[in-house]
LORO-269320 format. One line per field, with one value per residue (C-alpha): residue in three letters; x, z, y. Coordinates in nm, 4 decimals. Example, Ala and Ser with C-alpha at 12.3 -4.5 7.8 and 13.67 -1.06 7.14 Angstrom:
2
res (ALA  SER)
xx (1.2300  1.3670)
zz (0.7800  0.7140)
yy (-0.4500  -0.1060)
This chain:
562
res (UNK  UNK  UNK  UNK  UNK  UNK  UNK  UNK  UNK  UNK  UNK  UNK  UNK  UNK  UNK  UNK  UNK  UNK  UNK  UNK  UNK  UNK  UNK  UNK  UNK  UNK  UNK  UNK  UNK  UNK  UNK  UNK  UNK  UNK  UNK  UNK  UNK  UNK  UNK  UNK  UNK  UNK  UNK  UNK  UNK  UNK  UNK  UNK  UNK  UNK  UNK  UNK  UNK  UNK  UNK  UNK  UNK  UNK  UNK  UNK  UNK  UNK  UNK  UNK  UNK  UNK  UNK  UNK  UNK  UNK  UNK  UNK  UNK  UNK  UNK  UNK  UNK  UNK  UNK  UNK  UNK  UNK  UNK  UNK  UNK  UNK  UNK  UNK  UNK  UNK  UNK  UNK  UNK  UNK  UNK  UNK  UNK  UNK  UNK  UNK  UNK  UNK  UNK  UNK  UNK  UNK  UNK  UNK  UNK  UNK  UNK  UNK  UNK  UNK  UNK  UNK  UNK  UNK  UNK  UNK  UNK  UNK  UNK  UNK  UNK  UNK  UNK  UNK  UNK  UNK  UNK  UNK  UNK  UNK  UNK  UNK  UNK  UNK  UNK  UNK  UNK  UNK  UNK  UNK  UNK  UNK  UNK  UNK  UNK  UNK  UNK  UNK  UNK  UNK  UNK  UNK  UNK  UNK  UNK  UNK  UNK  UNK  UNK  UNK  UNK  UNK  UNK  UNK  UNK  UNK  UNK  UNK  UNK  UNK  UNK  UNK  UNK  UNK  UNK  UNK  UNK  UNK  UNK  UNK  UNK  UNK  UNK  UNK  UNK  UNK  UNK  UNK  UNK  UNK  UNK  UNK  UNK  UNK  UNK  UNK  UNK  UNK  UNK  UNK  UNK  UNK  UNK  UNK  UNK  UNK  UNK  UNK  UNK  UNK  UNK  UNK  UNK  UNK  UNK  UNK  UNK  UNK  UNK  UNK  UNK  UNK  UNK  UNK  UNK  UNK  UNK  UNK  UNK  UNK  UNK  UNK  UNK  UNK  UNK  UNK  UNK  UNK  UNK  UNK  UNK  UNK  UNK  UNK  UNK  UNK  UNK  UNK  UNK  UNK  UNK  UNK  UNK  UNK  UNK  UNK  UNK  UNK  UNK  UNK  UNK  UNK  UNK  UNK  UNK  UNK  UNK  UNK  UNK  UNK  UNK  UNK  UNK  UNK  UNK  UNK  UNK  UNK  UNK  UNK  UNK  UNK  UNK  UNK  UNK  UNK  UNK  UNK  UNK  UNK  UNK  UNK  UNK  UNK  UNK  UNK  UNK  UNK  UNK  UNK  UNK  UNK  UNK  UNK  UNK  UNK  UNK  UNK  UNK  UNK  UNK  UNK  UNK  UNK  UNK  UNK  UNK  UNK  UNK  UNK  UNK  UNK  UNK  UNK  UNK  UNK  UNK  UNK  UNK  UNK  UNK  UNK  UNK  UNK  UNK  UNK  UNK  UNK  UNK  UNK  UNK  UNK  UNK  UNK  UNK  UNK  UNK  UNK  UNK  UNK  UNK  UNK  UNK  UNK  UNK  UNK  UNK  UNK  UNK  UNK  UNK  UNK  UNK  UNK  UNK  UNK  UNK  UNK  UNK  UNK  UNK  UNK  UNK  UNK  UNK  UNK  UNK  UNK  UNK  UNK  UNK  UNK  UNK  UNK  UNK  UNK  UNK  UNK  UNK  UNK  UNK  UNK  UNK  UNK  UNK  UNK  UNK  UNK  UNK  UNK  UNK  UNK  UNK  UNK  UNK  UNK  UNK  UNK  UNK  UNK  UNK  UNK  UNK  UNK  UNK  UNK  UNK  UNK  UNK  UNK  UNK  UNK  UNK  UNK  UNK  UNK  UNK  UNK  UNK  UNK  UNK  UNK  UNK  UNK  UNK  UNK  UNK  UNK  UNK  UNK  UNK  UNK  UNK  UNK  UNK  UNK  UNK  UNK  UNK  UNK  UNK  UNK  UNK  UNK  UNK  UNK  UNK  UNK  UNK  UNK  UNK  UNK  UNK  UNK  UNK  UNK  UNK  UNK  UNK  UNK  UNK  UNK  UNK  UNK  UNK  UNK  UNK  UNK  UNK  UNK  UNK  UNK  UNK  UNK  UNK  UNK  UNK  UNK  UNK  UNK  UNK  UNK  UNK  UNK  UNK  UNK  UNK  UNK  UNK  UNK  UNK  UNK  UNK  UNK  UNK  UNK  UNK  UNK  UNK  UNK  UNK  UNK  UNK  UNK  UNK  UNK  UNK  UNK  UNK  UNK  UNK  UNK  UNK  UNK  UNK  UNK  UNK  UNK  UNK  UNK  UNK  UNK  UNK  UNK  UNK  UNK  UNK  UNK  UNK  UNK  UNK  UNK  UNK  UNK  UNK  UNK  UNK  UNK  UNK  UNK  UNK  UNK  UNK  UNK  UNK  UNK  UNK  UNK)
xx (10.5127  10.3772  10.3869  10.0795  9.8822  9.5666  9.6529  9.7495  10.1064  10.3226  10.5821  10.8759  10.9703  10.9047  10.7427  10.7515  10.5957  10.3800  10.2138  10.0996  9.8980  9.7168  9.4236  9.2468  8.8423  8.9137  8.6170  8.6850  8.3582  8.3599  8.5157  8.5989  8.7986  8.9821  9.0514  9.1713  9.4341  9.5491  9.6186  9.7901  10.0324  10.0964  10.1851  10.4197  10.6046  10.5769  10.4347  10.0982  9.8895  9.8039  9.5213  9.3612  9.4666  9.3729  9.2031  9.2713  9.0436  9.2021  9.5146  9.3146  9.5831  9.5263  9.7962  9.7702  9.9787  10.0840  9.9300  10.2634  10.4015  10.1070  10.2818  10.5798  10.8094  10.8532  11.0317  10.7466  10.6431  10.3848  10.1764  10.3770  10.6854  10.9204  11.0440  11.2705  11.2666  11.1763  11.0254  11.0926  10.7496  10.5851  10.2717  10.0231  9.7861  9.4591  9.2587  8.8994  8.6611  8.8959  8.6775  8.8077  8.7569  9.0595  9.2836  9.4268  9.4501  9.6572  9.8942  9.9771  10.0196  10.2182  10.4414  10.5158  10.6619  11.0763  11.0498  10.8920  11.0886  11.0853  10.7919  10.4209  10.0928  10.0463  9.7656  9.4612  9.2294  8.9640  8.7428  8.9604  8.9972  9.2257  9.2163  9.5736  9.7597  10.0900  10.3547  10.6319  10.9385  10.9326  11.1524  11.1131  11.0451  10.7954  10.5990  10.5718  10.4561  10.2131  10.0559  10.0284  9.8416  9.6283  9.5301  9.4585  9.2450  9.0700  9.1358  9.3698  9.7367  9.7362  9.4704  9.7602  10.0944  10.4194  10.7341  11.0141  11.1937  11.5145  11.6017  11.3514  10.9647  10.7563  10.4894  10.1669  9.8737  9.5686  9.2371  8.9230  8.8096  9.0470  8.8350  9.0450  8.8235  8.8117  9.1586  9.4091  9.4371  9.5093  9.7579  9.9238  9.9709  10.0940  10.3718  10.4509  10.4449  10.4378  10.6648  10.8582  10.9009  10.7407  10.8084  10.7168  10.4156  10.1255  10.0623  9.7953  9.6792  9.2811  9.2320  9.4705  9.4553  9.8224  9.9801  10.3161  10.4762  10.7345  11.0701  11.0790  11.1512  10.9368  10.8393  10.9967  11.1122  11.4192  11.5442  11.4527  11.3012  11.4548  11.2144  11.2202  11.2692  11.1316  10.7867  10.7184  10.4110  10.3532  10.0942  9.7391  9.4568  9.1596  9.3093  9.5572  9.7666  9.8084  10.0732  10.3360  10.2945  10.5774  10.5648  10.3085  10.4357  10.4639  10.2241  10.5501  10.9383  11.0355  10.8139  10.9335  10.6986  10.4740  10.4368  10.1296  9.9503  9.7277  9.4699  9.2022  9.0427  8.9383  8.8368  8.8381  9.0009  9.2229  9.2510  9.6143  9.6733  9.9831  10.1598  10.4119  10.7374  10.6055  10.6973  10.3807  10.5615  10.7772  10.4733  10.3104  10.5982  10.6151  10.2853  10.3064  10.5825  10.3937  10.1175  10.2958  10.4799  10.1756  10.0377  9.8265  9.7789  9.8855  9.7231  9.8220  9.6081  9.8086  9.7840  10.0111  10.2327  10.3178  10.3623  10.6911  10.6903  10.5523  10.7670  11.0073  10.6558  10.5372  10.7348  10.4908  10.1375  9.9241  9.8124  9.6547  9.6749  9.8905  9.6811  9.9128  10.0127  9.6598  9.3610  9.1342  9.3866  9.3191  8.9697  8.9900  9.1778  8.9596  8.6557  8.8538  8.8932  8.5231  8.4136  8.6567  8.4735  8.1693  8.2816  8.3630  8.0859  7.8690  8.1228  8.0229  7.6799  7.7721  7.9562  7.7358  8.0073  7.9655  8.3678  8.6860  8.7965  8.5028  8.5762  8.7604  9.1193  9.1735  8.9233  9.0714  9.4057  9.2926  9.1181  9.4116  9.3305  9.3918  9.5129  9.4508  9.6725  9.5196  9.7763  9.6827  9.3137  9.1838  9.4260  9.2308  8.8697  8.9615  8.7649  8.9896  8.8523  8.6995  8.7768  8.4497  8.5517  8.6846  8.4854  8.4061  8.6351  8.9432  9.2019  9.2193  8.8107  8.8385  9.1296  8.9829  8.6410  8.7930  8.9971  8.6728  8.4614  8.8061  8.7683  8.3949  8.4499  8.7296  8.5024  8.2167  8.4275  8.6181  8.3106  8.1764  8.4842  8.5085  8.1024  8.0630  8.4150  8.5204  8.3826  8.5516  8.9086  8.9452  9.0619  9.1805  9.4469  9.4034  9.6508  9.6415  9.7293  9.4038  9.0566  8.7546  8.4020  8.5294  8.7435  8.4968  8.5805  8.2171  8.1441  8.0174  8.3454  8.5568  8.3115  8.3659  8.7373  8.7750  9.1645  9.2850  9.6378  9.7523  10.0909  10.2553  10.3785  10.2375  9.8949  9.6666  9.3017  9.2003  9.4255  9.3110  8.9488  8.9770  9.1619  9.0462  8.7135  8.7885  8.9943  8.9410  8.9716  9.2469  9.5635  9.8062  10.2103  10.3546  10.5433  10.8916  10.8422  10.7270  10.9805  11.2823  11.2887  11.4636  11.2425  10.9052  10.9559  10.7433  10.5264  10.1311  9.8133  9.6858  9.2882  9.2790  8.9895  8.9920  9.2402  9.2853  9.4115  9.7706  10.0779  10.3186  10.6027  10.6220  10.9241  11.1744  11.3156  11.4090  11.1695  11.5283  11.5721  11.2191  11.2509  11.5631  11.3739  11.1217  11.3566  11.4906  11.1676  11.1278  10.9192  10.9715  10.8376  10.7461  11.0496  11.2022  11.0937  10.7729  10.6389  10.4737  10.2650  10.1802  10.0728  9.8937  9.5155  9.4375  9.4178  9.1260  8.9313  9.0901  8.9687  8.6081  8.5551  8.7360  8.6439  8.6793  9.0047  9.1310  8.9925  9.2390  9.5556  9.5106  9.4908  9.7812  9.9922  9.8949  9.9827  10.2946  10.4316  10.6357)
zz (5.1428  5.3434  5.3741  5.3029  5.6681  5.8410  6.0671  6.0169  5.8976  5.9185  5.7446  5.9546  5.7464  5.9092  6.1936  6.4576  6.1763  5.9808  5.9889  5.6533  5.7617  5.5555  5.7436  5.5468  5.6327  5.7727  5.7425  5.7721  5.9150  6.1285  6.4443  6.6562  6.3685  6.3453  6.7173  6.7140  6.4000  6.6134  6.9468  6.7263  6.6325  6.9546  7.0844  6.7583  6.7925  7.1671  7.1070  7.0669  6.8899  6.5676  6.3643  6.0808  5.7277  5.4269  5.3124  4.9738  4.9246  4.6289  4.8511  5.1740  5.3180  5.4973  5.6736  6.0075  6.0939  6.3749  6.4573  6.5594  6.2281  6.0024  5.9156  5.7052  5.8342  5.5807  5.5799  5.6369  5.6752  5.9554  6.0078  6.2557  6.0526  6.0056  5.6709  5.5340  5.8502  5.8133  6.1222  6.1381  6.1232  6.1103  5.9063  6.0405  5.8229  6.0265  6.0062  5.8617  6.1146  6.3510  6.5797  6.7118  7.0574  7.0003  6.9689  7.3241  7.3126  6.9813  7.1200  7.4105  7.1971  6.9409  7.1813  7.4666  7.1393  7.1746  6.8166  6.8687  7.1257  7.1006  6.8801  6.9783  6.8197  6.6493  6.4290  6.4188  6.0737  6.1481  5.8807  5.6024  5.3596  5.3615  5.7652  5.8891  6.2030  6.2394  6.5105  6.5195  6.6774  6.9851  7.2264  7.5932  7.5998  7.3061  7.4987  7.7966  7.6060  7.4065  7.6986  7.8826  7.6435  7.5477  7.9051  7.8833  7.6001  7.7217  7.3984  7.3483  7.3016  6.9617  6.8753  6.9513  6.6836  6.9064  6.7396  6.9240  6.7748  6.7054  6.9638  7.2081  7.2182  7.0469  6.7626  6.7653  6.5796  6.7266  6.7051  6.6111  6.9831  7.0399  7.1512  7.2171  7.4931  7.6260  7.6282  7.5892  7.9854  8.0354  7.7683  7.8934  8.2439  8.0747  7.8749  8.2257  8.4578  8.3164  7.9770  8.0279  8.2870  8.3733  8.0873  7.8537  7.6551  7.4364  7.1066  6.8652  6.5188  6.5765  6.1795  6.1077  6.4416  6.4879  6.7885  6.9638  7.3099  7.2863  7.5312  7.6570  7.9984  8.2331  8.1205  8.3488  8.3848  8.4186  8.7594  8.6489  8.3200  8.2170  8.1327  7.7519  7.6867  7.2843  7.4477  7.5983  7.4421  7.2167  7.2817  7.1284  7.1393  7.3430  7.4878  7.7026  7.4716  7.5826  7.8884  7.8835  8.2160  8.1784  8.0511  8.0572  8.1024  7.7856  7.8254  7.7561  7.8017  7.3859  7.3457  7.4358  7.7029  7.5443  7.6387  7.7907  7.8270  8.0497  7.7508  7.8881  7.5806  7.6941  8.0592  8.2112  8.5525  8.7074  9.0451  9.1724  9.4929  9.6430  9.9061  10.1064  9.9184  9.6101  9.3575  9.3438  9.3513  9.0627  8.8794  8.9533  8.8441  8.5293  8.4528  8.5800  8.3423  8.0645  8.1063  8.1092  7.7695  7.6642  7.7064  7.9712  8.3028  8.6677  8.9687  9.2982  9.6125  9.9064  10.2726  10.4147  10.5802  10.2607  10.0464  10.0291  9.7976  9.5005  9.5672  9.2502  9.0741  9.2345  8.9791  8.7099  8.8781  8.7000  8.8647  9.2034  9.1236  9.4479  9.7181  9.9421  10.1655  10.3727  10.3613  10.3455  10.0208  9.8769  9.9160  9.7444  9.4501  9.4188  9.4127  9.1587  8.9099  8.9529  8.9192  8.5919  8.4249  8.4653  8.2784  7.9958  7.9889  7.9236  7.5933  7.4279  7.3261  7.1976  6.9332  6.9036  7.0685  7.2931  7.4104  7.3861  7.0561  6.8890  6.9777  6.7263  6.7541  6.9069  7.1833  7.2823  7.2803  7.5798  7.7482  7.7951  7.9448  8.3183  8.5036  8.8734  9.0810  9.4608  9.6257  9.9725  9.9032  10.2418  10.4280  10.2679  10.3497  10.6743  10.9453  11.2293  11.6131  11.7482  12.0827  12.2510  12.6396  12.4621  12.3885  12.0224  11.9942  12.1369  11.8777  11.8803  11.8039  11.5247  11.3956  11.3600  11.2275  10.9735  10.8486  10.8769  10.6478  10.3979  10.4161  10.3139  10.0482  9.9025  9.8980  9.7399  9.4516  9.3582  9.3494  9.1332  8.9073  8.8462  8.7730  8.5608  8.3902  8.1749  7.8469  7.9437  7.9502  8.3647  8.4491  8.7894  8.8745  9.2184  9.4335  9.7508  9.9834  10.1269  9.9667  10.1133  10.2038  10.5646  10.4985  10.3252  9.9433  9.8139  9.5803  9.3567  9.3636  9.2650  8.9906  8.8686  8.8096  8.5354  8.5148  8.7822  8.8597  9.1717  9.2572  9.4857  9.3832  9.6886  9.6830  9.8878  9.7648  10.0300  9.8753  9.5541  9.6431  9.7408  9.3958  9.1100  8.9528  8.9060  9.1969  9.1237  8.7785  8.7207  8.6700  8.9897  8.9776  8.9329  9.2038  9.0531  8.9898  9.3277  9.4594  9.3462  9.5253  9.2617  9.0039  9.2022  9.2741  9.0491  8.9550  8.9823  8.7612  8.5473  8.4588  8.1616  7.9780  7.6203  7.6951  7.8931  8.2863  8.2672  8.4873  8.4463  8.5499  8.5497  8.3947  8.6052  8.6583  8.9095  8.9060  8.8362  8.5394  8.4183  8.4816  8.2522  7.9753  8.0026  7.9902  7.6525  7.5406  7.6455  7.9468  8.2530  8.5555  8.7084  8.8275  9.1487  9.3669  9.2553  9.3034  9.6166  9.5021  9.1901  9.2511  9.5855  9.5637  9.6239  9.9823  9.9489  9.8372  10.1199  10.4130  10.2045  10.2404  10.6153  10.7673  11.1352  11.0636  10.8968  11.2198  11.4169  11.2300  11.2845  11.6256  11.6628  11.4612  11.6890  11.9820  11.8337  11.7936  12.0828)
yy (0.1985  -0.0191  -0.4165  -0.6422  -0.7767  -0.7785  -0.5197  -0.1744  -0.1335  0.2133  0.3990  0.4627  0.7555  1.0965  0.8804  1.1541  1.4427  1.2359  0.8614  0.6860  0.3798  0.0942  -0.0494  -0.3229  -0.2383  0.1005  0.3658  0.7187  0.8287  0.5945  0.7947  0.4908  0.3974  0.7383  0.7491  0.3634  0.5052  0.8249  0.5972  0.3082  0.6310  0.7426  0.4032  0.3380  0.7004  0.7983  1.1226  1.2536  1.5408  1.3311  1.4465  1.2402  1.4491  1.2625  0.8728  0.7103  0.4398  0.2686  0.2298  0.1679  0.4065  0.7116  0.9672  1.1043  1.4232  1.5765  1.9040  2.0842  2.0452  2.1458  2.4817  2.6460  2.8444  3.1725  3.4885  3.7334  4.1027  4.1780  4.4588  4.6500  4.6195  4.8886  5.0045  4.7143  4.4818  4.1485  3.8997  3.5551  3.3892  3.0537  3.0328  2.7665  2.5716  2.5533  2.2405  2.2900  2.3726  2.5144  2.7781  3.0908  2.9392  2.7112  2.9967  2.9744  2.5991  2.6438  2.9067  2.6832  2.4056  2.5781  2.7939  2.5188  2.2780  2.3354  2.3879  2.6888  2.8342  3.2446  3.2354  3.3387  3.3417  3.6926  3.6038  3.3591  3.3758  3.0561  3.2053  3.2296  2.9545  2.7829  2.9181  2.9532  3.1215  3.2696  3.2673  3.5370  3.5415  3.7857  3.9227  3.9138  4.2987  4.2388  3.9908  4.1910  4.4981  4.2824  4.1113  4.4840  4.6162  4.3371  4.3586  4.7357  4.6438  4.3542  4.1328  3.8242  3.8738  3.7579  4.0593  4.3003  4.3271  4.4448  4.5497  4.7107  5.0112  5.0987  5.3286  5.2322  5.2268  4.9779  5.0236  4.8654  4.7635  4.8003  4.5790  4.7108  4.6959  5.0132  5.3241  5.6435  5.7956  5.4507  5.3191  5.6094  5.6539  5.3075  5.2908  5.5720  5.4004  5.0757  5.3505  5.4863  5.1959  4.8521  4.8862  5.2019  5.4764  5.7955  6.0256  5.7939  5.8297  5.6598  5.8093  5.6812  5.7649  5.6187  5.6149  5.3596  5.2060  5.2283  5.3275  5.4087  5.4171  5.6552  5.6635  6.0243  6.2371  6.4033  6.7455  7.0270  7.4009  7.5667  7.6538  8.0260  8.1098  8.4721  8.7463  8.7647  9.1055  9.0778  8.9529  9.3054  9.4129  9.7444  9.9756  9.8971  10.1582  10.0910  9.7522  9.6135  9.3764  9.0393  9.0176  8.7423  8.5308  8.2536  7.8824  7.6466  7.2732  7.0593  6.7389  6.5265  6.5843  6.5849  6.8730  7.2792  7.4518  7.6825  8.0726  8.1729  8.5349  8.7011  8.8416  9.0812  9.0687  8.7278  8.8027  9.1608  9.0810  8.8805  8.6455  8.5825  8.3515  8.2293  8.0279  8.1869  8.1896  8.1183  8.3511  8.6126  8.9272  8.8269  8.7382  9.0488  9.2510  9.1123  9.1672  9.5367  9.5806  9.4096  9.5907  9.9769  9.8708  9.8047  10.1304  10.0922  10.3244  10.1748  10.2589  10.0283  9.9780  9.7466  9.7447  10.0408  9.7873  9.6440  9.9241  9.9246  9.5779  9.8659  10.1076  10.0544  10.1111  10.4162  10.6256  10.4875  10.4848  10.7371  11.0644  10.9624  10.6047  10.5421  10.4417  10.2813  10.5116  10.4540  10.2667  10.6260  10.6558  10.3590  10.4431  10.7560  10.6112  10.3573  10.5694  10.8489  10.5536  10.4243  10.7859  10.7856  10.5041  10.6301  10.9312  10.6748  10.5057  10.8258  10.8844  10.5452  10.6393  10.9871  10.7588  10.4376  10.2517  9.9420  9.9569  10.1748  9.9833  10.1314  10.4964  10.7111  10.6960  11.0631  10.9849  10.6810  10.8056  10.9953  10.6989  10.4767  10.1289  10.1291  9.8409  9.8434  9.6339  9.5272  9.3223  9.1741  9.1609  9.0003  9.2653  9.5393  9.3945  9.2564  9.4891  9.6419  9.5839  9.8987  9.9265  9.9509  10.0905  10.4031  10.7417  10.7960  11.0621  10.8666  10.8988  10.4715  10.4824  10.7357  10.5525  10.2273  10.3758  10.5872  10.2723  10.0364  10.3011  10.3156  9.9087  9.9459  10.1930  9.9632  9.6642  9.8497  10.0201  9.6907  9.5014  9.7665  9.8111  9.4208  9.3929  9.7113  9.8826  9.6005  9.7756  10.0999  9.9549  9.9290  9.5793  9.4668  9.2292  9.1192  8.9250  8.7362  8.4615  8.3452  8.4456  8.3355  8.4433  8.4618  8.7311  8.9684  8.8461  8.7650  8.5060  8.7291  8.9120  8.6324  8.5031  8.8106  8.7601  8.4981  8.4669  8.2512  8.1979  7.9889  7.9912  7.7177  7.3996  7.2160  7.4219  7.2069  7.1439  7.3893  7.6701  7.5893  7.5831  7.9227  8.0628  7.8197  7.7250  7.3603  7.2993  6.8972  6.8798  7.1353  6.9887  6.9541  7.0388  6.7065  6.5765  6.5591  6.9185  7.0110  6.7879  7.0221  7.3433  7.5231  7.4103  7.4441  7.8422  8.0445  7.7191  7.7069  7.6545  7.8849  7.8617  8.1657  8.1966  8.0939  7.8108  7.4914  7.5223  7.4208  7.4193  7.7257  7.8790  8.2882  8.4565  8.6010  8.9299  9.1623  9.5195  9.6751  9.4597  9.5143  9.8659  9.8860  9.7296  9.9919  10.2235  10.1330  10.1527  10.5300  10.4567  10.6318  10.7533  11.0761  11.3145  11.2010  11.4892  11.4695  11.1453  11.1889  11.4842  11.3252  10.9741  11.0162  11.1113  11.4752  11.5317  11.7576  11.4679  11.2457  11.5196  11.5435  11.1388  11.1266  11.4425  11.3258  11.1784  11.4851  11.6535  11.4373  11.4340  11.8092  11.8168  11.5601  11.8200  12.1085  11.9199  11.8051  12.1984  12.3512)
């Protein structure tokens, strides 16, 4: 293939891909000879990138091959293949002695060659025999995804295998360096901001070192979630059964929201806080209806000016369980419940029981669980100002002092019930818009209210600190929900004992609708003409506890007569 001569001779066949050169006196072990031969081939062809390939001493002939053409094109499946899918690839036979550090240089060289347009280095195996690498044809989207994932994992792009999935998203083969606890959060950011949009998510199978970036929508709620009547619980002896609250926001848009329940068996009491117009009353109404359906007795304490909020439920409260007419009656009602709790506690050792559920069934039937709803907690705790310039028997002074005594008793009995009555079936459901030590609500009392519900899509950190146990780490209402006024109503954060904190939205039903549901179950209130007599505390107990106020009311009544 070469003619005789004293200098190098070269075949013109395949001259830009490979060169067969005959050189008398050539020494393949002489680096200077090899370099001169490479330069000769470069000068002859006008292209560079030549590498020494083989030498035949008998023919005094060696072959130079351009690195860019040391591969064969094959139809080949790769590790991220879909079932039945084929990727266009080019396999590169690497020269002996190729080092891992040369990968970037080799990638740049092959990827810049016009003959490899659209192909990118996807595998590099310099330690195998023979050593090889693979180029794979990637779309622009696959290339962007691969680069973003590689950056998140701090690896080279060819260590990540990416393939676009029909319908959207990407299938990804992960390198050994991938660690879920270290990288999943970064890869979620890639899914939402660099490759997709908010709502897309990262899903991995670590044991197989595979993952997916999956298109999806942002999770959200209905504008209003109707209260499901079938979720109203049935009576259970000794305990208040789980009470449906609403729906917990799913972690992604292609999953259904989950119903969440208030479980008094996991924690004895509840603190519910809410910003103005957040849907606190609707949430309370749903829990009240559920407790009544579940066989619990109901008692309600509230500041007198807000009592109208619970007027619809008044027919359903236990005898003497309506304290809302005055601060004094709130105090008497709570005292009666506390005393009943003590009587129940005396029954437990008689039967060797530790709580109501361990008592005989006939005894349990006479000791139904009690849910005490306490609304406007800060209003009940905030002391009134006593006029200093007026005589002690002045009506304004007597009224203020009597009210403050009532407030002190309310605080005392609520704290005692929270600390002592969990085993005898007495449970608190407290609600407020403001809850802080400065308004008389002690840290110890808040600690004894383990279930936390914070309503308000735009609750501030200050709001969250007053209600939630972990205001910094508990989830926040996503912006896309908070910014939609219709969707945001009734939305908040729940820290419920026995489960992870969640963003939730309360079920909605009017009090009339909830009462209709109860009526269909045969649960009805006291006769209309007897409601006041049955539900308010015994007037004699009020007079005994607040004699000065009773005297004042008597004098006012006498003065009003003609």
